[in-house]
Structures are given as structure tokens and as C-alpha cells.
C-alpha positions in Angstrom: 113.2 -17.6 156.3 113.2 -15.0 153.6 111.6 -11.6 154.7 108.6 -10.5 152.7 109.0 -7.0 151.2 106.1 -5.5 149.4 106.7 -2.3 147.4 103.5 -0.3 146.4 104.2 1.8 143.3 106.7 1.3 140.5 107.8 4.8 139.5 111.1 6.4 140.5 110.9 5.7 144.2 109.2 2.2 144.2 111.4 0.9 141.3 114.6 2.0 143.0 113.6 0.6 146.3 112.5 -2.7 145.0 115.8 -3.3 142.8 118.0 -2.0 145.8 116.4 -4.2 148.5 116.7 -7.3 146.3 120.3 -6.6 145.2 121.4 -6.0 148.7 119.7 -8.9 150.4 119.5 -11.6 147.7 117.8 -14.7 148.9 117.1 -13.2 152.3 114.2 -11.2 150.8 111.1 -12.0 148.6 110.3 -8.7 146.9 106.8 -8.1 145.4 105.9 -4.9 143.6 102.4 -3.8 143.2 101.3 -1.3 140.7 98.2 -0.4 138.9 100.4 0.4 135.9 102.2 -2.2 134.0 104.9 0.2 132.5 107.5 2.4 134.0 107.0 5.9 132.6 109.8 8.4 132.5 107.4 11.2 133.5 109.8 14.2 132.7 109.4 13.3 129.0 105.7 13.5 128.9 106.1 17.2 128.0 107.3 15.9 124.5 104.5 13.5 124.2 102.1 16.2 123.9 103.7 17.8 120.8 104.2 14.4 119.3 108.0 14.3 119.6 107.8 11.3 121.9 105.4 8.3 122.0 104.8 5.4 124.4 107.8 3.2 123.3 110.0 6.2 123.7 109.4 7.0 127.2 108.4 3.8 129.0 109.1 0.1 129.3 107.2 -3.0 130.6 107.7 -3.6 134.3 107.1 -7.4 134.5 110.2 -8.5 132.4 112.5 -6.1 134.0 111.5 -7.2 137.6 111.6 -10.9 136.5 115.3 -10.6 135.4 116.0 -9.7 139.1 113.7 -12.4 140.6 111.2 -9.8 141.8 107.5 -10.6 141.6 105.3 -8.1 139.8 101.6 -7.8 140.6 99.6 -5.7 138.1 96.7 -4.5 140.4 95.7 -1.5 142.4 96.3 -1.5 146.1 93.1 -0.6 148.0 93.9 -0.7 151.7 96.7 -1.4 154.1 96.2 -3.0 157.6 99.4 -2.1 159.4 98.5 -4.2 162.6 98.0 -7.4 160.5 100.8 -6.4 158.0 98.5 -6.9 155.0 97.9 -5.2 151.8 94.4 -5.6 150.2 94.3 -5.4 146.4 91.5 -4.4 144.0 91.3 -8.0 142.7 90.4 -9.4 146.1 93.8 -10.8 146.9 95.7 -10.0 150.1 99.5 -9.7 150.4 101.3 -10.2 153.7 104.5 -8.4 154.5 107.3 -8.1 156.9 108.4 -4.8 155.4 106.3 -2.4 153.3 107.5 0.5 151.0 104.9 3.0 149.9 105.9 4.8 146.7 102.3 5.4 145.4 102.8 8.8 143.9 99.7 11.2 143.9 96.1 11.2 143.2 95.3 13.9 140.6 92.5 15.8 142.3 90.7 17.2 139.2 87.4 17.1 141.1 88.5 19.8 143.3 87.8 22.3 140.4 84.9 21.7 138.3 85.7 21.7 134.5 89.3 20.7 135.3 90.9 17.6 133.6 90.7 15.4 130.4 88.1 12.9 131.6 85.3 15.0 133.1 86.4 18.4 132.3 87.9 20.5 129.4 91.7 20.8 130.1 94.5 18.5 129.4 97.2 17.1 131.6 100.8 15.8 131.4 100.9 13.9 134.8 100.3 10.5 133.2 101.2 8.9 129.9 97.4 8.2 129.2 96.7 11.9 129.8 99.7 13.0 127.7 98.6 10.8 124.7 95.2 12.3 124.9 96.8 15.8 124.9 98.9 14.8 121.8 95.7 13.8 119.9 94.0 17.1 120.7 97.2 19.0 119.8 97.1 17.5 116.3 93.5 18.8 115.9 94.5 22.1 117.3 97.2 22.8 114.8 94.6 22.6 112.0 92.4 25.2 113.7 94.5 27.1 116.2 93.4 29.6 118.8 94.6 30.8 122.4 96.7 28.5 124.5 96.4 28.5 128.2 98.9 26.5 130.5 99.0 26.6 134.3 99.3 25.1 137.7 96.2 25.2 139.9 96.0 26.0 143.6 97.3 23.0 145.5 99.5 21.8 142.6 103.3 21.0 143.3 104.7 20.0 139.9 105.4 23.5 138.7 108.4 22.7 136.5 106.3 20.6 134.2 103.9 23.5 133.6 106.7 25.8 132.6 108.2 23.0 130.4 104.7 22.5 128.8 104.2 26.2 128.0 107.8 26.7 126.6 107.6 23.5 124.5 104.3 24.4 123.0 105.4 27.9 122.2 108.4 26.3 120.3 106.1 23.8 118.6 104.0 26.8 117.3 107.0 28.5 116.0 108.1 25.3 114.2 104.7 25.0 112.7 104.7 28.5 111.5 101.7 29.5 113.6 103.1 31.6 116.4 101.8 34.9 115.2 98.3 33.5 115.2 98.2 32.2 118.7 98.2 34.1 122.1 100.1 32.0 124.8 99.2 32.6 128.4 100.5 31.0 131.7 99.2 31.1 135.2 100.4 29.6 138.5 99.6 29.6 142.2 103.3 30.3 143.0 103.6 33.7 144.7 105.8 34.7 141.7 107.1 33.1 138.5 110.1 30.8 139.2 109.1 30.1 142.8 108.8 26.5 142.1 107.2 25.7 145.5 110.7 25.6 146.9 110.9 29.1 148.5 112.3 30.5 145.3 115.5 30.4 143.3 116.6 33.9 142.3 118.6 32.9 139.3 116.0 30.5 138.0 113.2 33.0 138.5 115.2 35.6 136.5 115.7 33.2 133.7 111.9 32.3 133.5 111.2 36.0 133.0 113.8 36.1 130.3 112.1 33.2 128.6 108.6 34.5 128.8 109.8 38.0 127.6 111.7 36.5 124.8 108.9 34.2 123.5 106.0 36.7 124.2 104.3 34.5 126.9 101.8 36.3 129.2 102.4 35.3 132.8 100.1 35.5 135.9 101.4 34.5 139.2 99.9 34.3 142.7 96.5 33.3 141.3 93.9 30.5 141.8 91.4 29.3 139.4 87.9 30.4 140.1 86.1 28.5 137.3 86.8 26.5 134.2 84.6 26.4 131.1 85.0 24.7 127.8 86.7 27.9 126.4 88.1 30.0 129.3 89.8 29.9 132.7 88.8 32.5 135.2 91.4 33.5 137.7 91.2 35.0 141.2 92.9 38.3 139.9 89.8 39.0 137.8 91.4 38.0 134.6 89.7 35.5 132.2 91.9 33.7 129.9 90.1 32.4 126.6 91.6 29.2 125.2 91.3 26.8 122.3 93.8 24.5 124.0 94.7 24.3 127.7 97.0 22.2 129.9 96.6 22.5 133.7 98.4 20.8 136.5 95.8 19.8 138.9 95.8 19.8 142.8 97.5 16.7 144.2 96.3 14.4 147.0 97.9 11.2 148.5 97.0 8.0 146.8 93.7 6.3 147.6 95.3 3.3 149.2 96.8 5.6 151.8 93.6 7.7 152.2 91.7 4.3 152.8 94.1 3.2 155.5 93.6 5.1 158.8 96.7 5.8 160.6 98.9 5.5 157.6 98.7 9.1 156.2 97.7 12.6 157.2 94.4 14.3 156.2 95.6 14.7 152.6 96.8 11.2 152.3 100.5 11.9 152.5 102.7 9.5 154.5 104.7 11.0 157.5 108.2 9.6 157.8 111.4 10.2 159.9 114.9 10.7 158.5 115.2 7.0 157.7 111.9 7.3 155.6 110.2 5.1 158.2 106.7 5.7 159.4 106.9 7.1 163.0 104.2 4.8 164.3 104.8 1.7 162.2 108.7 1.2 161.8 108.4 -1.7 159.3 106.6 0.7 156.9 108.8 3.0 154.7 107.7 5.6 152.1 109.4 7.8 149.5 108.9 10.0 146.5 105.7 11.9 145.9 103.8 9.8 148.6 105.8 11.4 151.4 104.4 14.2 153.5 106.7 17.3 153.3 105.6 20.7 154.8 106.0 23.7 152.5 109.1 25.8 153.3 106.9 28.9 153.7 103.3 29.9 153.8 102.2 31.4 150.4 99.1 33.5 149.6 97.7 30.8 147.4 98.2 27.2 148.7 101.2 25.5 146.8 102.4 22.1 147.2 106.0 20.9 147.5 107.5 19.3 144.4 109.1 16.0 144.7 111.1 15.6 141.5 112.2 12.4 140.0 115.7 12.9 141.3 114.4 13.5 144.9 112.2 10.4 144.6 115.0 8.3 143.4 117.1 9.3 146.5 114.4 8.7 148.9 113.7 5.3 147.4 117.4 4.4 147.6 117.6 5.5 151.2 114.5 3.6 152.2 115.6 0.4 150.2 119.0 0.4 151.9 117.5 0.8 155.3 115.1 -2.1 154.6 118.1 -4.2 153.5 119.9 -3.1 156.6 117.1 -4.2 158.9 116.9 -7.6 157.2 120.6 -8.0 157.5 120.6 -6.8 161.2 122.5 -3.6 160.6 121.7 0.0 161.4 119.8 2.3 159.1 121.1 5.6 158.0 119.0 8.7 157.5 118.8 11.5 154.9 117.1 14.8 155.9 114.7 15.9 153.1 115.4 19.6 153.8 119.1 19.2 153.4 118.8 16.9 150.2 120.3 18.4 147.1 118.3 18.8 144.0 118.8 18.8 140.2 116.4 19.8 137.6 116.7 20.1 133.8 114.0 22.5 132.5 113.5 22.1 128.8 112.3 24.9 126.7 112.1 23.5 123.2 115.3 24.4 121.6 116.9 25.8 124.8 116.4 25.4 128.5 118.2 25.6 131.9 119.8 23.3 134.4 119.2 24.0 138.1 121.3 22.5 140.8 120.9 23.2 144.6 122.8 22.0 147.5 119.6 22.0 149.7 116.0 21.7 148.7 114.9 24.1 151.4 116.2 26.7 153.7 119.4 28.8 153.4 121.6 27.4 150.5 125.3 27.5 150.2 125.1 26.6 146.5 122.7 27.6 143.7 123.7 27.0 140.2 121.7 27.8 137.1 122.9 27.5 133.5 120.8 28.3 130.5 121.6 27.3 126.9 120.5 25.4 123.7 122.5 22.3 124.8 120.2 21.7 127.7 117.5 20.2 125.4 120.1 17.6 124.1 121.2 16.9 127.7 117.7 16.1 128.8 117.4 13.8 125.9 120.6 12.0 126.7 119.5 11.7 130.3 116.2 10.2 129.3 118.0 7.5 127.3 120.5 6.8 130.1 117.8 6.7 132.9 115.5 4.3 131.0 118.4 2.0 130.3 119.4 2.1 134.0 116.0 1.6 135.3 115.0 -1.1 132.8 118.1 -3.2 133.6 117.9 -2.8 137.3 121.1 -0.9 137.7 119.7 1.6 140.2 123.0 1.7 142.0 124.3 3.9 139.2 124.1 7.7 139.6 
């Protein structure tokens, strides 16, 4: 009898896990993917959506047709609760899915409510964490260009996606230059990182130096090791006593684990992140796996202002692949293989408009044997090419490719 595999989430980790399980097990599995979004979004490209250089069709594709080609069922619904004892997932539409194996790749909850005034829905700032938010930011950017003023970009206390914040500020600065407005706009940046270029990874000396080079070259005022004290319709007050006025602001919010995890006692920690072992299995429920942003990872060091640990698309894809292979191994009666998060390598392409830098690490945390950073104008084109390649790979189910 085919094993029922339910995958929650369809971004980098969930998509990879689903395709890999089905490819490796064939008729021995029935794979169902559940997501409250009906499109895969190449999140790293949302920085370009803000300035209008990318739109919905450029950075996303419909999930249902892509999964159908590989005989994977897709359910467009929000998952509300998991019952690990009965091996059931309860959906917002009232239906219930039963599973033999569960993969949690639900990403994060954007906790705008943690700071009054934050966010595009109930606050005053914009976000690039979802396609919907990036499109709202794009609409506001068009209006801003007609009546410009100060720009503020930052990462709040508890945030973890610091690379996106740097890319946003550097790309908006470049967009101002292209529009002939740079001399009329003050650009400021703030972050909860202990210093610019820390990235929540314990720091990367070469990358940190390059961030300072970019900020100095492009006249961006930087504030590190700060928290937000308050947000109004025209200013952000920081914990260092500085108040940054703005006409346009983009802020990465604090993250929490997804609601479905927080609604399911015993599945996640207090913040809603899922603990896993080196096989990406839940320590209490071995038929539950997790990967990507949903996974609980302790910061490599304590920082003065709380910072989260970034889980890049590359890291999420690796976790999804390891978990997918291990679920397939269990179905086929084979032994699973682990991959220690701290020893996982990382690659990041940081775009800065018409320049940028690529960062390659042999280990995410701890003492590294190899840390490579290369800046240059070609980085921008490299990221564009990677976007095209990855969307093709993901939409065609070829997740086995590098």
C-alpha cells in the first residue's frame, strides 16, 4: 500500500522535498502538498519587484500544474493544526489529511504586530517578504518617485533575513540614481546586527568590509546594533536615540514560526520553530520531518540586540533535499543520512543594483576553513541568470539538479 506523504509549504524546502520523495519512491508514495499560496515565488527576486524591474510573472509560477505533471496532489489551503498522535493535519477549509510521513516547510510568520506601526497592512512601512507585500511596495514606489523624500530601510530586532534588507537599500539607491533623484533623497539603513555585515551568522569579515565599501561609495547612512523603539507615519525611532524621518520605508519584521506549528502543542518550541535532528526528523515524532525557515536553529552567538538566524533559499533547498531523501529511504526500508546544519555550506548572491557580491562559505557557523567573497558588476547578471535557471528547474520538477 502506498505511503501517504503530506508536505506543508511549497517554497524552497517544501517544493524540493515533495518532488524528491515522489521521484525516489514512485508508486510507493502518495504525495500531497498543502500551501496557502497557489504560486511558487522566487523570493530572492522580490527586491527587484519593489523598483518595478520584476513583476508577478517574472518571479513565480503556478504550483498546481507543476505538481500535476509529477503526479503530486496539490491542495490550496491553509493548514491550521497538526495532531501527531493521530497523524492528521487539519485544514482551514474543514478538511482533514491523514499521513504516514509529514514534512513541515511552512516558512515563517511575519510578526509585524510585535512593533506597532510596522508593516504594510496595519502599519506604515513596506516589506519584501512576500510577493503581495512587494507589489504593494512597488505601487508606493511609483508614487514616491513623483514626490520623493527620505528613505529608510532596515531589519528589526528579531529579524533574520538581513541579506534582503541590504539588497533593498542598495537597489533603491541605484534606482534613485537611474531616476536622477539621488541628490534629493537621504538614504538611511538600520539593523539589529551587532555590526554591518554580521548577517546573523557570526560575521564574515570580507563581506562586512564590502558592505562598508558600498555604503561609503553610495552615501548610505548606516546604524547597527539598534532596535526599533517606535514607528510613526513619517519616522522610525531607534534605541540609540536617533530618529530617522522617512517618506518611504521598507523594514524586515521579526519572525515567528508558522501558525500551524504554534497551534500544535509538542511540534514546535515557544516561538513556533520545529526542532530536528541531523536527519531533519522531529526528536519526538520520527515520522515528522522539517526543513527550511521552519526549522529551529540557535544563533551562533548571543548579540546585544536579539537577531534571528537566516535560512537562505540555498540552505532551505538542501534541508528539503535531505529530508526528502530520508523520507524516501524510510519508505524503501533504507537507512537515512544526516546533514549537520552548522556544517552546511552556504552561498549567497547579494545584488546591489549594477554591482554586488557573491559570498561562499564552507560552514554556516563556527570556525570556517573557507570564506570567499567576490564583488563586481557581473554579480547582478549572475543573479538574473540564476533566477531564470532556478525557476525553470523548480517548475519542471528537476530538483535533483544543482
